[in-house]
C-alpha positions in Angstrom: -7.4 -2.5 8.8 -7.5 1.3 8.1 -6.0 3.1 5.6 -4.7 5.5 8.0 -4.8 5.6 12.1 -7.7 6.9 13.6 -6.9 9.1 16.7 -7.4 7.8 20.1 -10.4 9.8 21.0 -12.1 8.6 17.7 -14.9 5.9 19.2 -14.4 2.2 17.3 -18.1 1.3 17.5 -20.5 2.2 14.8 -23.2 2.9 17.0 -21.0 5.5 18.8 -19.7 6.9 15.9 -23.1 7.4 14.6 -24.2 9.4 17.9 -21.0 11.2 17.5 -22.1 12.4 14.1 -25.9 13.2 15.5 -24.1 15.2 18.4 -21.8 17.3 16.0 -24.7 18.0 13.4 -27.4 19.0 16.2 -24.8 21.2 17.7 -24.0 23.0 14.8 -27.4 23.3 13.7 -28.3 24.4 17.1 -25.2 26.8 18.0 -26.2 28.5 14.6 -29.8 28.7 15.2 -29.0 30.4 18.5 -26.2 32.9 17.3 -29.0 33.9 14.3 -32.1 34.4 16.4 -29.7 36.5 19.1 -28.6 38.3 16.0 -32.3 39.0 14.9 -33.4 40.1 18.5 -30.5 42.6 19.2 -31.2 44.3 16.0 -34.5 44.4 15.9 -34.2 46.4 19.9 -31.5 48.5 18.1 -34.2 49.2 15.3 -36.9 49.8 17.7 -35.3 52.1 19.8 -33.9 54.1 16.9 -37.1 54.7 15.6 -38.3 55.4 19.1 -35.8 57.9 19.9 -36.1 59.6 16.3 -39.9 60.1 16.9 -39.0 62.0 20.1 -36.3 64.2 18.4 -38.7 65.1 15.6 -41.5 65.8 18.2 -39.3 68.3 20.2 -37.8 69.4 17.5 -40.9 70.9 16.1 -41.8 72.5 19.8 -38.7 73.8 19.6 -38.8 75.3 16.3 -42.5 76.6 16.7 -42.7 77.4 20.7 -40.1 77.6 22.7 -37.2 75.8 24.6 -39.3 75.7 28.0 -42.3 74.0 26.2 -39.8 71.4 25.0 -38.3 70.9 28.5 -42.0 70.1 29.2 -42.3 68.0 26.3 -39.0 65.9 27.5 -40.4 65.7 31.1 -43.4 64.1 29.7 -41.5 61.6 27.4 -39.3 60.6 30.3 -42.2 60.1 32.5 -44.1 57.5 30.4 -40.5 55.9 29.8 -39.3 55.7 33.4 -37.0 58.1 34.4 -34.6 55.6 35.3 -34.2 54.3 31.9 -34.0 57.7 30.3 -31.6 60.9 29.8 -32.0 63.5 27.7 -29.8 67.3 27.1 -30.2 70.4 25.6 -27.1 72.3 24.5 -27.1 75.9 23.0 -24.8 76.9 20.1 -21.7 77.6 22.6 -22.2 74.3 24.4 -23.6 75.2 27.6 -26.4 72.6 28.7 -29.4 74.5 29.1 -31.5 71.5 30.1 -31.2 68.1 31.2 -32.9 65.5 32.9 -33.4 65.4 36.9 -34.1 61.4 37.2 -31.1 60.3 35.8 -29.4 57.4 37.7 -26.8 56.2 35.9 -23.8 57.9 34.2 -22.3 58.3 30.9 -20.1 60.2 28.3 -22.0 62.0 26.4 -21.0 62.8 22.9 -19.9 66.2 21.7 -22.4 68.6 21.0 -23.2 70.5 17.6 -23.3 67.0 15.4 -25.4 64.3 14.4 -24.5 61.0 15.7 -26.5 57.7 17.0 -24.2 54.9 18.9 -24.6 52.4 22.0 -22.2 52.9 24.8 -21.7 51.6 28.2 -22.2 53.4 31.5 -18.9 54.4 33.7 -19.3 51.7 36.2 -20.2 49.4 32.9 -23.1 48.2 34.5 -25.6 49.4 31.6 -25.9 49.4 28.3 -27.2 53.2 26.7 -28.6 53.9 23.1 -27.5 57.9 23.0 -28.7 59.7 19.9 -27.9 63.6 19.6 -29.1 65.9 16.3 -29.0 69.1 15.6 -31.9 71.4 15.9 -32.1 74.8 13.6 -34.5 77.0 15.5 -35.2 80.9 14.6 -33.5 81.5 17.6 -30.6 79.9 16.5 -29.0 76.1 16.4 -29.4 73.5 19.2 -28.0 70.6 20.1 -30.6 67.5 21.2 -29.0 64.6 23.1 -31.8 61.5 24.4 -30.1 58.6 26.1 -32.0 55.6 26.6 -31.0 52.3 28.7 -31.1 49.3 26.8 -30.6 46.9 30.0 -34.2 45.5 30.2 -33.6 44.2 26.5 -30.2 43.0 27.6 -31.4 41.3 30.4 -34.1 39.6 28.2 -31.7 38.5 25.5 -29.7 36.9 28.4 -32.6 35.3 29.7 -33.5 34.5 26.2 -29.7 32.7 26.2 -30.1 30.9 29.3 -33.3 29.1 28.3 -32.0 28.2 25.1 -28.6 27.0 26.4 -30.8 25.0 29.0 -33.2 23.3 26.3 -30.0 22.8 24.1 -28.2 20.7 26.5 -31.6 18.8 27.5 -32.4 18.2 23.9 -28.4 16.9 23.4 -29.0 14.6 26.1 -32.5 13.4 24.9 -30.8 13.0 21.3 -27.7 11.1 22.9 -29.7 8.6 24.8 -32.4 8.2 22.0 -29.7 7.9 19.5 -27.8 5.3 21.3 -30.4 3.3 21.7 -31.8 3.2 18.1 -28.2 2.7 17.2 -27.7 -0.2 19.6 -31.0 -1.7 18.1 -29.6 -1.5 14.7 -26.4 -2.7 15.8 -27.8 -5.9 17.7 -29.7 -6.8 14.4 -26.3 -6.4 12.4 -24.8 -8.5 15.2 -26.8 -11.3 14.5 -26.3 -11.6 11.0 -22.5 -11.4 11.7 -23.1 -14.1 14.1 -24.9 -16.1 11.1 -22.1 -15.2 9.0 -19.6 -16.7 11.5 -21.7 -20.1 12.0 -21.6 -20.2 8.0 -17.8 -19.7 7.6 -17.3 -22.8 10.0 -19.2 -24.8 7.6 -22.9 -25.3 9.1 -25.5 -23.6 7.4 -28.2 -22.3 9.0 -32.1 -21.7 8.3 -32.7 -18.1 6.8 -32.8 -15.3 9.5 -36.2 -13.8 10.2 -36.9 -10.3 9.1 -36.2 -7.4 11.8 -38.0 -4.4 13.0 -35.0 -2.3 12.8 -36.2 -0.7 9.2 -36.2 -1.6 5.4 -32.4 -0.8 5.4 -31.8 -3.7 7.8 -34.1 -6.3 6.5 -32.8 -5.5 2.6 -29.2 -6.5 4.3 -30.7 -9.7 5.8 -32.7 -10.5 2.4 -29.2 -10.2 0.5 -27.3 -12.7 3.3 -30.2 -15.3 3.6 -29.8 -15.4 -0.6 -25.9 -15.3 -0.3 -26.2 -18.6 2.3 -29.0 -20.5 0.6 -27.0 -19.9 -2.7 -23.6 -21.1 -0.6 -25.1 -23.8 0.9 -26.8 -24.9 -2.2 -23.1 -24.8 -4.4 -21.7 -27.1 -1.2 -24.3 -29.3 -1.8 -23.6 -29.6 -5.3 -20.2 -30.1 -4.6 -20.8 -33.0 -2.4 -22.9 -34.6 -5.1 -20.7 -34.3 -7.7 -18.1 -35.5 -5.6 -20.1 -38.6 -4.6 -20.7 -39.5 -8.6 -17.0 -38.2 -9.6 -15.9 -41.0 -7.1 -18.8 -43.3 -8.3 -18.3 -42.9 -12.1 -14.7 -42.5 -12.2 -13.8 -45.6 -9.8 -16.0 -48.0 -10.7 -14.3 -48.3 -14.3 -10.9 -47.7 -13.1 -11.6 -50.5 -10.2 -12.7 -52.8 -13.5 -9.8 -52.0 -15.2 -7.7 -53.1 -12.2 -9.5 -56.0 -11.8 -9.2 -57.2 -15.6 -5.4 -56.6 -15.4 -4.8 -58.5 -12.6 -7.0 -61.4 -14.3 -5.0 -61.3 -17.1 -1.7 -60.7 -15.5 -2.3 -64.1 -13.2 -3.2 -65.9 -16.7 0.1 -67.0 -18.9 0.9 -64.3 -21.1 4.0 -63.0 -23.2 6.6 -61.0 -21.4 5.8 -57.9 -23.1 1.9 -58.0 -22.1 2.5 -58.4 -18.9 4.4 -55.4 -18.3 2.0 -53.2 -20.3 -0.6 -55.1 -17.4 1.5 -53.9 -14.7 1.3 -50.3 -16.1 -2.3 -50.4 -16.2 -2.4 -51.3 -12.8 0.3 -48.8 -11.9 -1.8 -45.9 -13.9 -5.1 -47.1 -12.2 -3.5 -46.7 -8.8 -2.2 -43.0 -9.6 -5.8 -42.4 -11.0 -7.5 -43.6 -7.9 -4.7 -41.8 -5.6 -5.7 -38.3 -7.4 -9.4 -39.0 -7.0 -9.5 -39.8 -3.9 -6.8 -36.8 -3.1 -9.3 -34.6 -5.2 -11.9 -35.4 -3.4 -10.6 -35.2 0.2 -9.1 -31.8 -0.7 -12.6 -30.7 -2.2 -14.5 -31.8 1.3 -11.5 -30.1 3.4 -11.7 -26.9 1.6 -16.1 -27.2 1.6 -15.9 -27.5 5.2 -17.8 -30.9 4.7 -14.8 -33.0 6.3 -15.0 -32.0 9.7 -11.8 -30.9 11.8 -11.8 -32.6 15.2 -8.8 -30.9 16.9 -6.8 -32.4 20.0 -3.9 -31.4 21.9 -1.0 -33.4 20.1 2.4 -34.2 20.9 5.3 -33.1 18.5 7.4 -35.6 19.6 5.1 -38.6 19.3 4.1 -37.2 15.7 7.8 -36.7 14.8 8.5 -40.4 15.6 5.5 -41.8 14.2 6.2 -40.0 10.3 9.9 -41.4 11.2 9.3 -44.7 12.2 6.6 -44.7 8.7 9.1 -43.2 6.7 12.5 -44.6 7.5 12.3 -47.5 5.4 11.7 -45.3 2.0 14.5 -42.6 3.1 16.9 -45.7 4.1 16.2 -47.0 0.6 18.2 -44.0 -0.8 20.6 -43.5 2.1 18.6 -40.5 3.1 19.3 -39.8 7.1 16.0 -38.2 9.1 17.0 -36.5 11.8 14.2 -35.9 14.2 14.6 -32.9 17.0 12.8 -33.7 20.0 10.2 -31.3 21.1 8.1 -30.6 24.0 5.5 -28.6 22.1 1.8 -30.0 22.2 -0.5 -28.1 19.5 -4.2 -28.0 18.9 -4.9 -30.0 15.6 -6.8 -33.0 14.0 -4.3 -35.8 14.5 -5.3 -37.7 11.5 -5.4 -34.8 8.7 -2.0 -32.8 10.3 0.1 -36.3 10.0 -1.4 -36.6 6.4 -0.3 -33.0 5.7 3.0 -33.6 7.4 3.3 -36.8 5.2 3.0 -35.2 2.1 5.7 -33.0 2.8 7.8 -35.4 3.9 7.3 -37.7 1.0 8.3 -34.7 -1.1 11.2 -34.1 0.5 12.7 -37.7 -0.1 11.4 -37.7 -3.4 13.6 -34.8 -4.3 16.6 -35.3 -1.8 19.3 -37.3 -3.7 21.1 -40.0 -2.1 23.4 -40.1 1.0 21.3 -36.4 1.7 19.8 -35.6 5.0 16.1 -34.5 6.2 15.3 -32.8 9.6 12.2 -32.9 11.4 12.2 -29.8 14.0 10.1 -27.3 15.9 10.1 -23.6 16.9 7.5 -21.2 18.5 6.9 -17.7 19.0 4.0 -15.6 20.6 1.9 -16.1 17.8 2.5 -19.7 16.7 3.9 -23.1 16.8 6.0 -24.0 14.1 6.8 -27.7 12.9 9.8 -27.6 9.9 10.9 -30.1 7.6 14.1 -29.2 6.3 16.0 -31.1 3.4 19.0 -31.2 1.4 17.3 -31.8 -1.7 17.7 -29.8 -5.7 14.7 -27.1 -4.3 12.9 -25.2 -6.1 13.6 -22.1 -9.0 12.4 -19.0 -8.3 9.6 -18.6 -10.2 8.1 -21.7 -8.8 7.9 -20.1 -5.5 4.4 -18.7 -5.9 3.0 -22.0 -7.4 4.8 -24.7 -5.2 1.1 -25.2 -3.5 -1.2 -25.0 -6.5 -2.8 -28.1 -7.3 -1.3 -30.1 -9.6 1.6 -28.2 -10.2 4.8 -29.4 -11.1 8.0 -27.6 -11.8 10.4 -28.6 -14.7 13.1 -29.8 -12.7 10.2 -32.3 -10.9 8.8 -33.8 -14.2 11.0 -37.1 -14.1 9.8 -37.6 -11.2 6.8 -39.8 -10.2 4.0 -37.6 -9.0 0.8 -36.2 -9.8 1.4 -32.4 -7.7 -1.4 -33.1 -5.2 0.9 -33.7 -2.4 1.8 -30.0 -1.5 -2.1 -28.7 -2.1 -3.3 -31.2 0.2 -0.8 -30.2 3.1 -1.9 -26.3 2.8 -5.7 -27.2 2.5 -5.0 -28.9 5.7 -3.1 -26.3 7.5 -5.4 -23.9 6.3 -8.4 -25.5 7.7 -6.6 -25.7 10.9 -6.1 -21.8 10.7 -2.6 -21.7 10.0 -0.2 -21.0 7.2 2.6 -22.9 5.7 5.8 -21.4 3.8 8.6 -23.0 1.7 12.3 -21.3 1.3 15.4 -22.3 -0.3 18.3 -23.1 2.0 21.4 -21.6 1.6 24.8 -20.7 2.7 23.2 -17.3 4.0 20.4 -18.7 5.5 21.1 -22.6 6.5 17.9 -24.1 8.0 17.6 -26.8 11.0 19.5 -27.8 13.5 22.0 -29.3 11.3 22.4 -26.3 9.6 21.5 -27.3 5.6 22.5 -25.1 3.0 20.7 -26.8 0.1 17.2 -27.8 -0.2 14.0 -26.3 1.2 12.7 -25.8 4.6 8.9 -26.0 4.8 7.8 -24.3 8.2 3.7 -25.0 9.5 2.7 -22.1 11.3 -0.5 -23.2 13.9 -2.1 -21.3 16.2 -0.8 -22.3 19.9 -2.9 -23.6 22.4 -4.4 -21.3 24.9 -1.8 -22.7 27.4 1.0 -24.1 26.4 3.1 -27.2 27.4 6.9 -26.3 27.0 
């Protein structure tokens, strides 16, 4: 889950995100590069034009100073012809501002700057069809001051820049398309290798350990990930095997002496012994039974958590499951005067019949233990879109608030329950089995504010088991 909600346009796929990042970086770099190239070209063109016109003005000024205005006019014509008449225009003003000479081949109209001042500027023609660089210089001669103005069209240079920009944009688009395709292919290839690792991890999470994944051609980073996964898989497999071996040894090393102790006690009990000795031998047998139950329960819980004990799911009728529980536990409940109420259910769930029965039986047995005489226990069910809910409510003593976080812990027993026989594994095994079904289990105290079950019990505890529903539910 993300800490903040992502915008709707942001891709969820890692490959798409990688391609998007490449596109953004590439676009920023290329747009910046194109802007830099254009700025450099414009600056270079302006500088070159300025240097050319300044050189002409210097030469014409020299002619005007040392020769005559007529000689300057002829020199201007020569320069105009060498630059093409439709690209260059010129004017000469006398001190009164009268135009005494102007080029005759002007094909565009511009707004000339004022005479008698030194200036240089880039302007547009009156119809906006051309861009013109205009320079104005005051020339001091023995015959007075004159203003020389020369204008040069930048249309050619501007057209070249436009073609250069068009070529750059076309190249940008082609390169961008190629980058998107190649980036998507490369990212998809890498993601394909990651999907293999994900699939292998999901298989391993189900308790099946596969052989090492082979090296990939996607690069050293992926290979390091594969190597780390293989190492983790081998380590986990080794730990599970060690756990299995330890369980076998534990079962063998503990069950054998316990069986011998129990057998000896039974043998002594059958012989004529004093009454006190007989009581002690009975305690030995009872203690061995408890020890055997603890060992067997611990081994079963460990095997279920490690995935050694496979979950064989099938559609189960809750109504039949409730009936079996009621039939098996009614004698124990009736001995305490406890009533078991079963609410009929039409729900079918997908579960391992043996394990789920054991889980519910542990909860029901726990309810009988902690419900006082003449109390009530209810088996009922409900459902919502996310889960089918199996509930067992009792009118017992409930549990203290501080025990809520530990009620499903292994060997945990609340202070109020230590006088009642048990070893604190029943609810732990129940939760282990429910977790193996991808379900959850909760326990809440009943009260007058939150009565539970169809019988509206206001004391005791309600255990709720949440099981993922069947794809198609029968209701």
